[in-house]
C-alpha positions in Angstrom: -44.0 38.7 130.9 -42.7 35.3 132.2 -44.7 33.7 129.4 -43.2 36.1 126.7 -39.7 35.2 128.0 -40.4 31.5 127.7 -41.5 31.9 124.1 -38.5 34.1 123.3 -36.2 31.4 124.9 -38.1 28.7 123.0 -37.7 30.6 119.7 -34.0 31.1 120.3 -33.6 27.4 120.9 -35.3 26.5 117.6 -33.2 29.1 115.6 -30.1 27.4 117.2 -31.2 24.0 116.3 -32.0 25.0 112.7 -28.5 26.8 112.6 -26.8 23.5 113.8 -28.9 21.4 111.4 -27.8 23.7 108.5 -24.2 23.5 109.7 -24.3 19.7 109.8 -25.8 19.6 106.3 -23.2 22.0 104.9 -20.4 20.0 106.4 -21.9 16.8 105.0 -22.3 18.4 101.5 -18.7 19.6 101.7 -17.4 16.2 102.8 -19.4 14.5 100.0 -17.9 16.9 97.5 -14.4 16.4 98.6 -14.9 12.6 98.8 -16.4 12.7 95.3 -13.5 14.8 94.1 -11.0 12.4 95.6 -12.8 9.4 93.9 -12.9 11.2 90.5 -9.2 12.1 90.7 -8.3 8.5 91.7 -9.8 7.2 88.6 -6.7 8.1 86.5 -3.9 8.7 88.9 -1.2 8.7 86.2 -2.0 10.8 83.0 -0.6 10.0 79.7 1.1 12.9 77.9 -0.4 14.1 74.7 1.4 13.7 71.3 1.9 17.4 71.2 4.2 17.2 74.2 6.7 15.3 72.1 6.8 17.9 69.2 10.0 19.3 70.5 11.7 16.1 69.6 13.1 17.0 66.1 14.1 13.6 64.8 11.0 11.8 63.7 12.4 8.3 64.5 13.4 9.4 68.1 10.0 11.1 68.6 8.3 7.9 67.4 10.2 5.8 69.8 9.2 8.3 72.6 5.6 8.2 71.6 5.4 4.4 71.9 7.2 4.4 75.2 4.5 6.7 76.5 1.7 4.4 75.1 3.4 1.6 76.7 2.5 2.8 80.1 -1.0 1.5 79.1 0.0 -1.7 77.1 2.3 -2.8 80.1 -0.1 -1.8 82.8 -1.4 -4.9 84.9 -4.9 -4.1 83.6 -3.7 -5.2 80.0 -0.6 -7.3 80.8 -2.4 -9.7 82.9 -4.5 -11.1 79.9 -1.4 -11.4 77.9 0.7 -13.9 80.0 3.4 -16.0 78.7 2.0 -19.1 80.4 -1.4 -20.8 80.4 -2.6 -19.0 83.5 -3.9 -15.4 83.7 -2.6 -13.1 86.1 -4.3 -10.9 88.8 -3.7 -7.7 90.8 -1.2 -5.1 90.4 1.6 -7.5 91.6 0.3 -9.7 88.7 0.1 -12.9 90.8 -1.2 -16.2 89.4 -5.0 -16.3 89.1 -6.9 -17.7 92.1 -8.8 -20.0 91.7 -6.4 -21.9 89.3 -7.6 -21.8 85.8 -6.0 -22.6 82.4 -6.2 -21.1 78.9 -7.8 -23.9 77.1 -7.9 -24.0 73.2 -9.4 -20.6 72.5 -8.3 -18.6 75.7 -11.7 -19.0 77.4 -10.8 -21.9 79.7 -11.6 -25.6 79.6 -14.8 -27.6 80.0 -16.2 -27.2 83.4 -13.8 -24.4 84.3 -14.5 -21.6 81.7 -13.7 -17.9 82.2 -17.4 -17.3 81.5 -18.3 -19.3 84.5 -17.2 -16.5 86.7 -16.7 -13.5 84.5 -20.0 -12.3 83.2 -20.8 -9.7 80.5 -20.0 -6.8 82.7 -18.2 -6.0 86.0 -20.0 -7.4 89.0 -19.6 -5.9 92.4 -19.5 -8.2 95.3 -21.9 -7.4 98.4 -20.6 -10.0 100.7 -17.1 -9.7 102.4 -14.3 -10.9 100.3 -10.6 -10.4 99.6 -11.6 -8.7 96.4 -14.4 -6.2 95.7 -15.6 -7.1 92.2 -15.4 -9.7 89.4 -14.4 -8.1 86.0 -16.5 -8.9 83.1 -17.0 -8.5 79.4 -18.6 -10.7 76.7 -15.2 -11.6 75.2 -13.4 -12.2 78.4 -10.4 -14.6 78.1 -6.7 -14.8 77.6 -5.0 -13.5 74.5 -3.4 -16.2 72.2 0.2 -17.2 73.3 1.6 -15.6 70.2 0.3 -12.3 71.7 2.0 -12.8 75.1 3.6 -9.7 76.5 4.6 -11.0 79.9 8.4 -10.7 80.5 9.1 -8.7 77.3 10.8 -5.3 77.1 9.0 -2.2 75.6 10.8 -2.7 72.4 10.0 -6.4 72.1 6.3 -5.7 72.6 6.4 -2.9 70.1 7.9 -5.2 67.4 5.3 -7.8 68.3 2.4 -5.3 67.9 3.8 -4.5 64.4 3.9 -8.1 63.3 0.5 -9.3 61.9 1.5 -12.8 62.6 1.7 -12.1 66.4 -1.0 -9.4 66.6 -4.0 -11.0 65.5 -3.5 -10.4 61.8 -3.7 -6.6 62.0 -1.9 -4.0 59.8 -1.1 -0.7 61.6 -4.5 0.9 60.6 -6.3 -2.0 62.3 -4.0 -2.0 65.2 -4.8 1.7 65.9 -8.5 0.9 65.5 -8.2 -1.9 68.0 -6.4 0.1 70.7 -8.2 3.2 70.1 -11.9 1.9 70.0 -12.2 -1.7 71.1 -14.6 -2.0 74.0 -12.6 -4.9 75.5 -9.5 -2.6 75.6 -11.8 0.0 77.1 -12.3 -2.2 80.1 -8.8 -1.1 81.3 -10.2 2.2 82.2 -13.2 0.8 83.9 -11.9 -2.4 85.8 -14.5 -2.5 88.5 -14.3 -1.7 92.3 -11.0 -2.4 93.9 -8.8 -2.1 90.8 -6.6 0.7 89.6 -7.5 1.8 86.1 -4.9 2.0 83.4 -3.4 5.5 83.1 -4.9 8.2 81.0 -7.8 7.5 78.7 -8.5 5.2 75.7 -8.9 8.3 73.5 -5.4 9.6 74.5 -3.9 6.0 73.9 -5.4 6.2 70.4 -3.8 9.6 69.9 -0.5 8.3 70.8 -0.6 5.2 68.7 -1.8 7.3 65.7 1.1 9.8 66.2 3.6 6.8 66.6 2.4 5.2 63.1 2.5 8.7 61.5 6.2 9.2 62.6 7.2 5.8 61.1 6.2 3.3 64.0 9.7 3.1 65.2 10.3 0.7 68.2 12.4 1.7 71.3 15.9 0.1 71.0 
């Protein structure tokens, strides 16, 4: 009888251990799901409104200006603005401070001999393993500064809008090519996949394309 009691006690102990293990695993899974959900939602903390949400604005010109103002949440975001500076130095961070280490534009926006953008910025984002003040180095095959005539820094929404419509200051694009550039260019797409440690641009590139198309269709009016 004593032997049977010990066996029963041992079995109860094993069952308790299994229950505890299951509980720990369940809690861990829930924690991972919650963490994953938070990570996913953090990818686009500010959503862009869809063109349909502006359909209540009866006047086409007013609606067109409102559509561009919404699209400007991306265009004027640090992920885009930092590569369209008004000086020869790129900007960094959400506060858009001067690039560290010091670099300069060069003739084609890719830096100067011995200090090119490509010396640090590779073809894709690079996550750092060692401890640093930043967590990753952004990358793209065409990484570099936009030409000075395409500078947006320090300009209003209306001024940037007028600039984007001007082929002499937008890379020679008409409105159709401008829409294609913003809606499909993979360098523009980097703004939503900027690498660890950076906030992405709001919304999605697809939504930005929808807004720009609707803006063009309503007359491509610029905010006053």
